[in-house]
N, C-alpha and C positions, 0 to 999 in steps of 0.2 A: 159534414162540414170538416175539413181537414184542419187539425190542431197544429200551430206552430210551435210545438214543443221543443224548445232550443233549436228550432229549425231555420232561424234567420241565419243567413250564410254568414261565416266568420270572414270578416274583411281584413285586407292588409292593405291599407289605403296607400302608403307609400310605394309599395310594389305595383299597385294598379296605377298610380300616377305615372310611374316610369314606363309602364307598358303603353300609356296613352301618348308618350311623347313622339314626335315625328322622327322617323329614321333619317339619318344623314347619309346622303349618297354623293359620289363624286359625279360632276357634270362636265362633259367634255365641250369645250368651247371652240375646238379647233375649226370647225365648219361653221361657226356662228359669227355673224357680224350684225351690229343693229341696223346698218343700212342696207342689209341684203334684202332683196326682194322676197316677199313671202309667196309661197305657192298654195292656192286654194283649189281644192277639188270640189266639184259641184256634185255631192252626193245626192242631191234630188234627182238628177238626171239618171243615175244608176238605178234608184229606187223604182223610178217609173219605167225604166226598161224592163223590169221584171214583170210587170203587169201592163199588157197591152191596152187594157180597157182605161186604166188611169192616164195613160199617155194620150190616148184618144180624145178623153173628156177634157184633158188640160188643154190641148190645142184647139180644140173646138170652143171653149171658153174664150180663150185669147184673141180668137178671130172675130168675135161679135163686134160690130161697129154701130154707132148711134145712128139712127136713120132720121135725117132732118126733117123728113116730111111727116113721118108718123109723130114725132115730137115737137112739131111745130107750135101747137098750142096746148102743151102738156101743163101750163101753169106753174112751171118750176120757179122757185124763189130762192135767194140765197141761204135761207134757213132749212129750206128742204133739199138742197143740193147734197148735202152730206149723207142723206138717207138713200142716195141713188147709186150706192156701190155697186149694185149689180149690173148696171147699165153703163159703167165706165171701163174702157179697154184697158188692158193690162199693158205696161211699157215692157220692151225688151229685157230679158233677163240681166243681160250685162249691164244695161243702163240703170236698172233698179238697184243692182248690188253696189254700184259706184255711188249712187245717190244716197242709198242707205248707210253706206260706210261714212260719207261725210256728215250726214245728219246725226249719226251715233258720236261722232267726234265734237259735234256742237251742241248736243242736248245738255240739259241741266241734270246733274247728278244727284245723289242722294245727301251730299254734304250742303246742298242749298237748302236753307230753312224756307218752307213754304208759306205764303200769306196765310193760309187756313190755320197755321199754328199758333198766329198772333191774334186771332179772333177773340178768343175767350178772355185774353188778358187786357185787351182793350175795351170789352164790353163791361168789364168788372172795374176797370179803372176810372173810366170817363163817364161818370154818372151825374144826375141832376135831380132836384126836386122841383123844378120850375115846370110849369105848365107847358105842354107842347102842342103843336097844331099841324094839321095835314091838309093842304089845299089840292084838289084834283079836278082837273078839266077832262073828263073822260070822253067827250066827243058824242056825237049823235050815234045811237046804237043802230047803225045799218048793217053791222057784220052779223051774218046768219051762216049757220052750219049748213054747207052744200050738200045736197043729197047726191048719192052715187050716180043717179041717171042724168044730172044736170050737164048740159054741154061745157066741155073744157074751156071754150073760148070765152063763154059766159063768166065762167069762174076767174079767168084772168081779168077780164073788164071790171067785174064787181071788185077784185082786189085793189085795182088801180084807182078806181072811184073812192073806195074807202080810205086810200092813202091820202087823197086830197083833202081828207075830212079830219086829219089827225089831231088838230088843235081846235076843232070847233065843238060846240056843244054846251051843255050845262056844268055848272061849278058844283063841287062837292066839297064842303068844308068841314072838318073835324076840329074842335077846339077844346081847350082845357083837359088835355090828355095827360096822364102821369106816363112816367117813363115806360112802365109795363103795359099800359094801355097802347102806347106807341108801338112797341114791339109787336103786341098783338095785331094791330092793325097792318103793319108791314107783312106780317105772316099771312094775314088773309089776303093781302094783294098778291102775295107769292102763289097761295092756293088759286086765286082766280086766274093768274096768268097760266097755271099749269091747266086748269079746266078749260081756258079759252084756246089753248093750243091744241089739247086733246080732242076738242070738238071742230077742229078745222077752222077756228076763227082767228086766223094768224094776224090779221091786221088788229084786231081788238087787243092780242097779246101785245103786239107792238106799241099800241096805245098806252097800255099799262106800264110797260117799260119806260116810256118817254115820260110819262107824267110823274112816275117815282123818281126819274133821274133830275127832273126839275126841283124835287125838294133838296137836292144837294147845293142849291143856290142859297138856301135859307140859312143864316147863321144868328137867328134871333135869339137862340139859347146857345151860346157860343161854346160853353164848357162840354156840352153834349155832342158837338159836331163829330168828333172822331168816332164815337159809337153809332151815331147816324149814318156815316160814311160805310162802315162795316155792314150794317144792316141793308142799305139800299144797294151799296155796289155788290154785294153778294147776290141779291135778288137779280140785278141787271146781268152780272157777269155769269154766275152760276147756272142761272136758268137758260139764258141764250146759249151758253156753252154747251150745255146737256142737250138741248134742243138740236144743235147743230151735229151732235154726234150720235144722235138716235134715229133709227135703231141699228144701222149698219154703217160704220164709219168707212170713208173712201180709203183706197191704198194709200200708204204715205208717198208713193212715187209718182201720183198723178201730177200733171201740170195743166196749165191754161190751154195747151194746144189739144188736150184731150176732150175739152168741152164745146159743144156745138154752139153755133152762133145765136140760135135762138135762146138758149139758156143763158148765155152771156148778156143778151139784150134784156132779158127778163130781170136778171141780176142788177144790171146798171139802173133799170127803172126803179128798183128799191133803193138804191143808193142815192139816186136823184131826189127821190122823194124824201129821204132821211136828210139829205142836205138842204132841203127847203124848210126844215124846222127852224123857227125863227130865233129861238134862244140858244146861246152858245153851249151852255153847259149840258142840257140834254142831248144835243145834236153830238157833241163831243163823245159823252158817254156810250151812246148807242151806236155810233160808227166805230169806236173803239172795241166794243163788244164783239162786232162783225167784222174784226179785221182780217180773221182768217178766211173769209170769203172773198178777200181780193185774189186769192190764188186762182179763182175762177176766171179771172179778167186777163190779167198779165203776169209775167213772170216776176216783174219788178213791182208788182202792185202793193205788196206788204211793205216793202222798204220805203216806197214814195208816200203812202199813206202815213206811216210812222213819222216821217219827217214833217209831213204837212199838220198832223195833229199835235205834234210838239210845238210847232209855231203857233197853232191856234190858241194854246193855253195862255199865250202871252196876252191874249185879249181879255182874260178874267181879271177883273179888277180887285177882288178880295184875296189877298195873299194866302189866307188859310184854305179857301175853296181851291185856289191854283195848286197849292202844294199836294192836296190829296188827289187832284185830277192828274198830276204828274205821277204820282204814285200808283194810280189806277192804270195809267198808260204804261208804265214800266212793268206792272204785273201782266198785262196782256202781251207785252213784248217778250217777256221772259217765257211766256207759255207757247206763243206762235213762233218767234223767231229770236231765239236767245243768241244767235250768232250775229246779230245786227247790233253792235255795240255802239255804233255811232249815235243811234238815237237815245240810247241810254246816258252816254256822256253828255249829249246836248242838253237833255233834261237837268242834269246835274248843274252846267254851267249856267243855264237859265235860271235855275233856282238861286245860285249865288248872285245873279244879278237883281233878283226880286227882293232880296233881303232887306233893302232900304225902306220897301213899302211897309214892313212891320212897324216902323217908327213914323210913319206918316200920319197926317192929321185925321184921316177918315178912320183908321184903325184906333187911334187913340180916343177919338170921340165915341166909337162904339164901345170901348172898354169902359169909359166913363159912365156911359148910358147903363151898361149891364153890370157895372161895379165888379169888374173883374181886374185883379192886380196883373201887372205885366209877367211877373215870374210864373203865374198860373197860366197865362195866355201862351207863353212860350212853350209850355210842356204839351200843350195841344198839337204842336207841330212835330213832335218826337217820333210818334209811330209812322208817319209818312216819309219823314227825312231818313229815319232808320231804314226803311224799305228801299227808297231810292239809292241810298248809299251801298246796301247790301247787293243790290243788283248790278250796280257799277262796278263794284270792288270784286264781284264774284269771278275768280280765276283771271283777274286783271294783272297785267305785267306790272312790275314794281315802277316802272318809269311812269305809268299813268298814276298810280298812287302817290308818288312823289309829286307829280304835277298837281294832283288834287290838294295834297297837304300845302303845297306852296301857295296855291290860290287862297286857300282858307287864311293863310298867314296874312296874305296881302289884305284881305277883307277886314282882318282885325276886330278884336274885341267882340267875337261873336261865339259866345259860349254854347248856345244851342246847337250850332252847326259842329263845333268842335266835339261835344259830347256825342253827337251821332257818328262822327268820324271814328272815334275811338271804340264805339260799339260794333261798327260795321266792318272795319279794316281787319285784315288778318292780325292775329295776336303777334305773330313773330314780327311783322312790320313795325307794330306799335312799340314792342318790347325793345327793339333795337334803336329806337328813336325816342325813348322814354323822356329823356332830358330835354329834347326838344318840345315835346308835348307839354311838360312842366312849364317851359318858359311861356308857351302860348296861354296856359292856364293862368298864369300870373298876370298876363296883360288883360285878361278878362274882367269885366266890371262885376262886382259881387252883387250889386242890386239886381241885374237882370236875370242871373241864373247862379245859384248858390256854387261856390268853388268845391265844397265838399262832395257834391254830386259828379263833379268833373274828376275829381281824384278817385272816386268811387268806380267810375267807368275806366279810369287808367288802371285801377288795381284789379279789376276784372280780367283785363288783357295780360297782365303781369302774372295772373294766376295760371294762366294757359301757356305763357312762353316767358323765358327768363331774360332779364336785361343783361347788359354786359356787366360782369362781375365788378369792375372798377367803379361803377356808377350806382351800385345797389345802396350803399349806405346813404349817400346823398338824396337818392330818391325817397328812401324811407324818411329821412329827417324833414325834407320838404312837405311829404304828404302828412306826416304827423303833426306839424305845426298847424295845418288846416283842420285835422280831424280833432284835436284837442281844444279847438275854439268853438265846436259846435255844441250849442246848448240844449236842442232838443233831444232827448233820451232816444226817441225814435230814429232820427237821423244820425245820432252818434253811433247806435247799434249797427245799423245797416252799413255804415262806412267803416267803422272800426272792425266789423267781422273779416272784411276783405283784407284789410292790412295786417291783422294779426296773423292770417294765414301765411302772407308774404314774408312776415317777420320769421315765423317758425320754419319756414322752408329754407331761408338763406342766411340766417344768423345763429349765434349761440344763446345759450340760457340767459346770459346777461342782458343782451338787447330784447329778448322776449320779456324778462321781467321789468325792464325799463318801460316797454309798451304798456304792459298790463297793469302795472302799478303806478302809472304816471299821475299827473295832476288830476285829470279828469277820467279816472278810471271808472268803469262801469259801476263798481261798488259805490263810488261817492254820488253817482247820479241817480242811483236806485230810488231815492225817496220820490222822484218824479216819474218813475215808471208807470204808477197807477193812471196818471194823466195821459201817457202814452197809449195805454191799453184802451181807455175810454175814447181816444181820438178814433181808432179804427180796430175793430175785433180781428181782422186777418192779421195785424200786427203782432198779436199775441203768439201765434204761431212762430214766426221768425224770430222774436224776441226770446222766446223760450229756448228754442234750438241754440240760439247765440249764447245765452247764458250757460246753458248746460255743457256745450262744447268748449266754451272758455275755462269751464271748471276742469275739464280734461287738461287743457293746456297749462293753467298756471297753479292749480291745487296740486297737482302731481309733480310739477316742475320738471318735465319731461324736456328732452331734446329730440326733436324729429329728425328722421333721415332727410337728406337733401333733395327729396322729390315730393311731389303731391300725393297725398294718401287720401283714400275714399274714407267715408265716416266710419264704416266697419274697421278698415284698417287701422284708422286711428286708435280706435277702442281697443284694438288687440296688440298694439306695439307699446302700450304705456309701461313705464318703468319707474321706480322710485318708491319711497315708502310714504304712507301718510301720517302725518303729524296729528295729534288730538284737535289742534286748531283748524286745520284745513279739512279734515273728515267732517267736523262739526259744520264748517261752512257749506260743504258739499250736501250734507243732509238738509241744510236749511234751504238750498237752492232748489233741491227736490221736493221739499214741501211746498215751497212757494208755487213751484209748477203744478203740484197736485192739486192745489186750491184755485188755480186759475184757469186750468184747461176746461172746466165745465162752463166757462163763460162763452166758449166759442159757440157759434150757431151751426157750423157744418159738422155733422156727425162723424164723417170721415176723417176731418181735421182732429177731432177729438181721439178717435181710435188710433190714428197714426202717431200722434203726439204721445198718447199713453204708451204705446209701444216703444216710440224712440226714447222716452224718458226712462223707461224701464230697461233698456239697453244700456244707456249711459250710467244708471244707478248701478248697474251689475258692473260695469267697466270700473267704477270706482269702489267696488266692494261694499256697496250698500245694498245689503241683501234684502232687508226688511222693506226699505224704500221700493226695490224692483218688484217684490212681491205685491206691495200695494197698486203699483202702476199696472202691473199685468192683470191682477184680478179686477181692476177697474175696467180694464178694456173687456174683459170677458163679460162682465156684468152689464156692459153697454150694448153688446151684440143684439139682444132681443128689441132694442130700440131703433135699428136700423130699418127705414121704411122700404117697401118693396120698389119705390120709384124715387129718384131725386131729380133736382132741377140742375140742368147743365145747359149753359148759355141760353137760359130762357125756355128750354125744351125739357120736357119730362123723360127721363131715361131709366131702364131697368138699373136698380142698384145691384144686382147679383154679381156682374163681373168684378166690381170694385170690392164687394164683400168677400168674394173667393180669393181675390189677390191678397187682400189684408189677412185672411185666415192662413193662406200658405206662408206669408211672412212671419205670421206669429208662430206657426210650427216650427219654423227654421230656429227661431229663437229659443224655442222650449228646449232644445237639445243641451243647451249650456245652463240652464236654469236649475239650481239644485233643489230637492224636494224640502219643504218645510217640516221641521221636526214634529209639529204638532197637527199637520194636516193630512197626513197619510201619503202612501206611495202614489205618485204621478197625479196628484191632486189637481194641478193645473190643466194637464191633458185631459184628464177626466171632466173637469168643469167645462173646458172648451167644447168637447164633445157632446155634452148633455145640453149646452146652448145650442149647437147645431142640429141637435136632435128635435128640440122644441121649437126651433124658428119656424115661422110660417113663410115657407118657400113658395116661388111661383108654381102655378099649376103645370103639371106635366114637366116639371124641372128635375134634372139629375143632378143638381148642384150639391145636394147633402151627400149624395153617394161618392161624389168627386172628392169631397172633403175627407170621407172615410178613406178612400183609396190613397189620398195625399197623406193621411196620418200613418199609413202602414210603414213607408220608409222611414218615418221618424222613430216609430217603435223598433224598427229593425237596427237603426243606428244606436239606440239606446241600449240595446243588449250586447253591443261590442265591448271587449275588455278595454280597448283605447278608443276615444271619441274622435271623430273627424276634426273637430275644431273645439277650442275650449278658450275661456278668458283667464289671462294670467292672475293668479291669486285667488282665483274662485274655484272651489272644489264642485265640480259636476257630480252627477249621480254616479259615474264610473268610479269615483273615489269614494263617495259616500258609502255605496253598497258593495263596492268590490267584486261585482259578479256574483252576488249571493243568490243562491238558488230561488229564494223566495220573491226577490225582485223579478227575476227572470220569469218566474211563474206568472206573475202579475201582468207582465207584458205579454206572455202567451195568451192569457185569458183574454186581454183586450183585443188581441190580434184576431183572436177566434170570434169574439163578438162582432168586430168590424166586418170580417169576411162573411159571417152568416148574414149580416144586413145587406151586404152587396149582392150576395146570391140569391136572396129573397126578392130583392129589387129587380134582378135580372129575369126571374121566373115571371115576374108580373108584366114585363115588357114583351111576351112572346107573341102577343097579337101582332096583326099587320102594321099597324100604325107605330109600333114601338120597337120594330125589328131593327132599324137602323141605329137607333140610340142603344139597344141592347147589344149590337155588334161593337159599337165604340166603346162602351164602358167594359165589356168582356175584354178586349183587346188592351185596355188600359190596366185592368188587374192582371192580366197575363205578363205584361211588361214589368209590373211591379214585383210579381213573384219570381220572375227571371232574374232580375236585378238584385233582389234582396233576400229571396228565400234558398233554402238549402235543399235542392231538388234531388238530392240523394234519398230524401225521404220519399217512399213510394207514393203515399197518400198525396203529398204536396205535388209530386210529379204528375200524377194522374189528374189532379186538378188544374194544373198548368194546361196539359193537353186538352182536357175538356174545354177550358176557356178559349184556347186556340180555335178549336173546331167551331165553338159556337159563334166566334167573332167573324168566322168565314162562311157560316152556314147559308147566310141569304145573300152573299155577294157584294156587301156594301163596304168591306174593308179595302183600304186602298192597297192595290196589288204591288206597287212599287215599295211601299212600306213593308209589306208582308215579305217580299223576297230579300230586301236589304235585312230584315230582322232574322229571317231564316239563315242567311249567309253569316251574320254575326254569330248566331248559336253555333253553327258548324265551326267557325274560327276558334270560338271559345272552347268547344269540346276537343281541341288540340292540346290544350293545356292539361298538365298532368292532374291537377286537383279538380278539374272539370271535366274529366273524360266521360262522367255518366251522362253528360249531355247528348252523346253520340246516339244512345238508345232512344232518346226523347225525340231527336230530329226525324228519326225514322217514322214516327207516328203523327208528325206534323204535316199536313197536306194543304195545298192551296186549292181553294174551291172558288169557283165564279158563279154568279147568278145566271141562271138560264134564260 
């Protein structure tokens, strides 16, 4: 084992940063014009020209046509058509390129937040203790898996007969279900759907989808409806969507002209049978889920169907059911045809027209019967309206956004809609009209939707975009008038946090102090904080973060730069001296956090809050408090279970644990050693816990932690650290490069490398060679970046690791080539010329 005796490479961070900056080069615009046509060279034709066999096979495949005689009775249905990619003719290359270019312009980009990201928040927010029920009419079980020898015509006839029986059969009713029982039953239905489709019982699968869709008409436990929608709509949408795309998706360029008449007729039969479903809600959801199948019928099928389904929703009497149906249709529309904006806009304007139903007699009677207050009821609409507005506002022209805002003004006194508008519209649009939005907020009725929630939504937009400078003070005054009247500590903290950030960004210390030490400052309402914590455990996390970050703001009396800072930047730009009084208050806040964190049920919430609190304590020069938080986090690691529940499903905790440990390691660089605890006591404590933790079988997580710890130890051996905390002396100052300190680092590096190499030897068998190669390459990269490879033993170890990682051909060739090019580039530097000899010994090997 090679010892890293003072062989961590000496780093000059500032110089390395300058080398990484992009070079500035002059650009000749003399022959450039934005409207000039772009010349495209078809490189594919050149490549195929070199290999005659490739060209021949390509032309052969493109000439294959569908035979209407042989496919007359193939039993194709709209759910199976997507699996027929090999039978679909390819469009001419020029047409394909043009269509793909248009679709590329119309597709949804990464800046669009998908519906899947909202699932967890909705499920955790909209819960119930009421008993739930499931009513299913599964139909007579005529559906049987067809044998391979059965006639195709019989198969088609059987399916059509089964479609006539969609709503007949016995009733299955499940009563008195808890929320978790309900979730489990929906998951069981999801598995039944998978099994039915896998065994070629496609009609039975469709029956399950229809019966599940019927459940979305039930609002008997109204507070649970948003979560019910998430569970059931995911079953309907995700399952059918995956079925449609499995196993070979059709080329994106196909059109209805490429589908034979028989397949179109069979597809129409399915749609006709779906149209015969008597109840509106299941018919709507199933047809919307199959929207993409309309491409097989006509070129304009998708557009026409979207318009028809949008109009169908007007027939749903319950406004809550209707708004989520619109959200579902918008979700499908954004997936299938995001360029068809008219249907999205129509759904929004129809939504405005239906708002009067919320205050109708039927809804009010329902709320009285279920004992639900109107403010609670209105929050049930938020996820659906947020989503609809997000779809409509995505890349929408400002003219449309202005029209939507004007329509909201005319509607008047609709805080629910206004709140969603501020959430969904571009922050720049809201910021430039912040004064107008404040006027609309004032006109809203406080009883229906609290105004502090509206100002919180406005504040979130203003945290991303700046309002006109001349309006900023009046905006703050109007917002703070409302915030100071909030009596609930939980609501006050959530709202005040946003506007404190706004104040720090745009005003001086005087305004910040006015806000923080106002009539209802957080300190004055702290006697009610315990009641807030009892209300909801998850509030502890946000409240603690708010308290500690406010400490940074007003205890130190800092003036922040006029731009938004991330939490780490905030901790690193603090200025000013602590008085004895403020320092005592910071310690009191830290102590309060320390005793309340254990009340959280989520172990990762506790771990992350311990780490965050330790970082904030360090930022405020409270070293003993920081030590206590970090040691508590280390002591909690053995309690992390191997699996955790996420959205009702059991998931491995290993990725989350690794992520936490890496964050923890990056913090340890700036944590000074305790004078009574020994050298690197926190690093050793963490590694001991990692050593003793019960990891998953056949897991490399522990070894990856060891490899991640090596860069930390290398950084600790530098004369000047990469980052520090102002007014906190890190180990670079405490030890001053003392040889004994460096020797301790080297011993620890030696131990870690020995552990990694022993693990690599144990992976030499067939089933472990892929993992062996990956770990060997990771350790090689670590030595290359942080080790002093002028040391012969260390240099040879790096070469051996490179060869081991490529021994069985599992290393990614592109990554290897780029790494080798990087090493050759580095070898041209004067202080790294020794790398030239090493590159000659690094060979690229591939699996035979």
